C-alpha positions, -999 to 999 in steps of 0.1 A, spaced: -245 190 386 -218 214 372 -183 213 381 -174 236 408 -144 261 402 -118 253 428 -115 290 432 -150 292 444 -142 267 471 -112 286 480 -132 317 486 -156 298 510 -125 292 532 -110 327 529 -128 354 510 -93 369 501 -85 337 483 -83 353 447 -45 358 451 -42 320 459 -27 296 432 -61 278 432 -79 309 420 -98 317 388 -84 295 360 -76 264 382 -91 232 380 -127 224 385 -142 199 411 -168 171 405 -166 154 436 -149 154 472 -138 125 494 -117 120 525 -107 85 515 -77 83 492 -89 48 483 -123 63 468 -108 92 448 -122 95 414 -108 119 386 -120 154 394 -122 150 431 -110 172 458 -92 151 485 -97 160 520 -65 149 538 -76 148 574 -54 145 606 -59 112 621 -51 94 655 -21 75 641 -14 88 605 -23 119 585 -44 118 554 -17 138 537 5 109 537 -19 95 509 -22 127 489 4 112 463 -21 80 460 -51 105 457 -32 125 430 -27 93 411 -63 82 411 -71 118 395 -77 142 424 -74 177 413 -67 193 445 -61 187 483 -78 202 513 -58 198 545 -46 217 575 -12 232 580 5 200 593 -4 183 560 3 212 536 40 204 528 31 168 519 0 177 500 20 203 480 46 177 472 21 163 447 21 194 425 -18 198 431 -33 229 444 -38 229 481 -63 247 502 -52 250 538 -74 255 566 -68 251 605 -97 224 608 -105 208 573 -129 184 590 -150 216 600 -152 227 566 -157 194 548 -194 193 550 -201 227 536 -176 222 508 -193 188 499 -227 204 499 -215 232 477 -197 206 454 -227 187 449 -249 217 444 -267 212 477 -287 183 467 -304 177 498 -323 212 500 -350 201 476 -359 172 497 -379 166 529 -353 155 553 -359 141 587 -331 134 612 -335 110 643 -312 112 673 -312 95 707 -297 64 724 -325 37 716 -350 36 688 -333 56 661 -333 27 637 -366 14 644 -381 49 642 -363 57 609 -380 25 593 -414 38 606 -409 73 594 -399 59 560 -432 38 559 -452 69 565 -433 89 539 -439 62 513 -476 62 521 -482 99 523 -455 122 508 -432 107 481 -452 79 465 -423 55 469 -394 79 461 -381 79 496 -344 75 511 -332 60 544 -297 63 558 -290 46 590 -272 20 611 -284 -12 590 -283 0 556 -289 27 531 -321 27 509 -324 48 478 -360 38 467 -360 1 467 -322 -2 463 -304 -12 494 -267 -8 504 -253 -21 536 -239 6 559 -206 9 574 -217 34 602 -248 48 616 -241 83 599 -217 87 569 -190 110 568 -201 145 555 -185 139 520 -203 106 516 -236 120 530 -236 147 504 -228 124 477 -257 102 488 -280 130 488 -268 139 451 -275 102 440 -310 105 459 -320 136 440 -307 121 407 -330 92 412 -361 112 419 -360 108 459 -378 138 474 -380 128 510 -354 111 532 -351 99 568 -317 94 584 -302 84 619 -278 111 634 -254 97 660 -237 118 686 -204 110 670 -218 125 637 -228 157 656 -195 161 672 -174 151 642 -193 172 616 -207 144 596 -239 164 592 -224 197 584 -239 213 553 -272 197 562 -303 214 578 -331 189 585 -367 200 582 -374 180 613 -352 166 640 -364 139 663 -351 132 698 -361 95 712 -344 94 745 -311 94 764 -294 68 786 -257 59 792 -239 48 760 -207 56 742 -191 66 774 -158 56 758 -162 86 736 -180 110 757 -167 125 790 -201 117 806 -238 122 803 -237 159 802 -212 157 773 -234 131 756 -265 153 760 -249 184 746 -238 163 716 -274 153 709 -286 189 716 -266 202 686 -294 186 663 -319 211 679 -302 243 667 -310 264 638 -277 253 622 -290 217 621 -328 216 621 -359 238 615 -382 221 639 -377 194 667 -398 166 679 -390 156 714 -399 128 738 -416 144 768 -413 111 789 -377 111 788 -358 132 815 -333 146 789 -362 153 764 -378 175 791 -346 193 795 -342 196 758 -376 212 757 -363 241 780 -330 245 761 -337 238 723 -330 266 700 -357 257 674 -396 253 677 -406 220 691 -434 195 690 -435 170 721 -450 134 722 -457 111 752 -465 74 748 -474 76 787 -502 100 779 -489 132 796 -517 159 789 -486 183 785 -474 167 752 -485 179 718 -491 143 707 -500 115 731 -511 78 731 -543 68 745 -562 35 748 -530 14 742 -538 -23 735 -505 -44 737 -504 -75 717 -476 -103 712 -469 -88 678 -479 -53 677 -498 -25 698 -528 -5 688 -536 27 704 -551 61 695 -528 91 688 -544 124 702 -528 154 683 -522 192 692 -556 201 674 -575 172 688 -570 149 662 -579 112 669 -556 90 648 -558 51 648 -524 39 649 -505 6 652 -470 0 664 -461 -29 639 -435 -42 666 -445 -53 703 -435 -35 735 -443 -1 750 -410 15 736 -423 6 701 -453 27 711 -432 55 717 -412 49 685 -444 48 665 -456 82 682 -424 98 675 -426 87 638 -463 99 636 -453 133 652 -425 139 630 -444 131 598 -474 154 609 -449 181 617 -434 178 582 -469 184 568 -483 147 561 -518 138 569 -517 121 602 -539 91 596 -523 84 560 -488 86 579 -501 61 605 -515 37 580 -480 37 562 -463 32 597 -487 3 604 -478 -14 572 -439 -17 579 -432 -53 578 -405 -52 604 -371 -36 612 -339 -59 606 -325 -71 638 -352 -54 660 -373 -80 678 -370 -100 643 -387 -132 646 -369 -164 633 -395 -192 622 -383 -226 616 -414 -245 625 -405 -245 664 -433 -244 690 -419 -212 706 -411 -177 698 -375 -170 687 -364 -135 682 -333 -115 676 -327 -79 688 -300 -53 688 -304 -45 725 -270 -38 737 -276 -13 764 -289 -21 799 -321 -2 795 -326 -15 761 -321 -52 773 -345 -45 802 -372 -30 779 -369 -59 756 -372 -85 783 -401 -68 799 -420 -65 766 -414 -102 759 -425 -112 792 -461 -98 786 -464 -120 756 -460 -155 773 -467 -175 803 -437 -196 795 -400 -191 802 -375 -168 786 -340 -181 776 -319 -151 767 -285 -149 751 -264 -119 756 -227 -105 754 -211 -72 756 -188 -56 732 -151 -50 736 -131 -18 733 -163 0 743 -180 14 775 -168 -13 801 -192 2 829 -222 -13 814 -212 -48 814 -221 -58 851 -254 -39 848 -261 -57 815 -254 -91 831 -274 -81 861 -305 -72 839 -303 -104 820 -301 -125 852 -328 -106 868 -354 -106 838 -348 -139 821 -355 -174 831 -322 -186 816 -295 -160 812 -268 -171 788 -238 -150 789 -215 -150 758 -193 -131 735 -204 -101 714 -177 -85 695 -149 -87 717 -126 -68 693 -91 -66 708 -100 -77 744 -100 -110 760 -136 -122 759 -132 -141 792 -124 -106 809 -158 -92 795 -176 -122 807 -161 -119 842 -176 -85 845 -210 -95 833 -210 -125 856 -202 -103 884 -233 -83 877 -254 -114 873 -240 -127 909 -250 -94 925 -287 -102 917 -301 -120 949 -305 -158 944 -343 -156 946 -346 -130 922 -320 -144 896 -327 -169 868 -305 -198 858 -272 -184 846 -251 -201 821 -216 -189 807 -207 -201 774 -180 -179 755 -187 -194 721 -215 -174 708 -228 -203 685 -229 -227 714 -247 -202 736 -274 -200 711 -277 -237 709 -276 -238 746 -306 -216 749 -325 -233 721 -320 -267 738 -338 -256 767 -368 -242 749 -402 -257 753 -437 -250 736 -448 -214 746 -412 -203 756 -393 -175 740 -356 -175 730 -340 -141 727 -305 -136 712 -296 -100 720 -270 -77 711 -259 -80 676 -292 -77 660 -287 -71 621 -249 -74 622 -235 -102 601 -200 -104 615 -183 -113 647 -150 -90 655 -124 -111 672 -90 -101 677 -89 -78 644 -106 -104 624 -143 -100 614 -158 -136 609 -191 -142 593 -218 -144 620 -255 -136 616 -274 -142 648 -305 -150 627 -288 -176 607 -271 -192 637 -302 -192 657 -323 -209 629 -295 -235 624 -295 -244 661 -334 -248 658 -330 -270 628 -305 -292 644 -324 -293 677 -355 -306 660 -335 -331 642 -320 -345 672 -353 -349 691 
């Protein structure tokens, strides 16, 4: 990577910037970041306006760490200029940040095959399945993955802070991947990322749409706003080709409105879809089916996780990989070999005579789908633990409590990440939803605010052939309570509860 003259970046913002103090002869930029704490010598510091403070307040800190210039808006210009560094001023620096980052790092992602996945549910699972197919059929193990759980560069794993990194971090990740020989990458693309410009400077070879249901209503004004955010991925500025779920109501709408060529898929076997699933054989651990392609291909496929929704995720991954030019059967074999997805129907085995699983389901439809999928695998009882997050969409709390009470034999209502809210207030809303389920259709409901105690209560009720499900947090390793993130991993807590219960018997 060659250092980029600041003058070149200035001209990207304003073709007449030759007269700017940052013009020819000025500093050269070797990196870019929006986080003053992450500044390294040679960086352009992007001082963005925030909800409470302005990034320009930290410009001096950035200068002290070696920043060579500041990008900001008119409100931050004076504070940035006080550092003595050259200042690039633009009305909306966030909107420019992605393109500038791509330029600084030499557009590192353009040489890679890039697949972006959006939707409400299934993004994480589908991304892991796509990566499995890429490893088998495209990149000989030189793959990258960016998502909710982690970032993977080849075999290196880095814990993720958010589903989609900020634009500066994303382009830096692409640069590191390129340096390490990665030539194919898959990533989750959230609605926040599309609205906030986190994928600016990136055009995906294939964009994938899984489904859409109510979520993030504390961020979006409604479902129409949510849909429009997701639809941004399927425009020429973001993708060259789209892969869309024809079984989903919003997917069918996207087919009519997308601005790029599309390939469709249907796990329900719709004859209108380019790819469809036939002869589905559901099992307790996986599902086997035949994927029929647009040219009459018949591909032997295995969804390596149980449930109809994972047939859809597998078909989405297969359709995306085929659209990217991979051999469909080779891709399907790679998908089938994926050993599992962290926190997605992840088994916890401690020698117990029943199935214990942890899942990230934290939306009403996801809770329903997981419980229905598990119901098909047992004649025993299902004991399910679930909470709702604080400072998030409050409208889903009642429906989630109702879903758990209706579909589980034992519904243990507990805390998730209450954040700044009173946990009991959240539980009250969940309990109200559970109470709305008629008595004859409702399982046994237990309210236990302490999450570890709630898990132990479900384990204590389990008998051979039953299922214990701990839902809501999945792969997360902390619990956010009143501003403090305390160590808490559902998988470890569940394993400990099982061990303790066995010792006490």
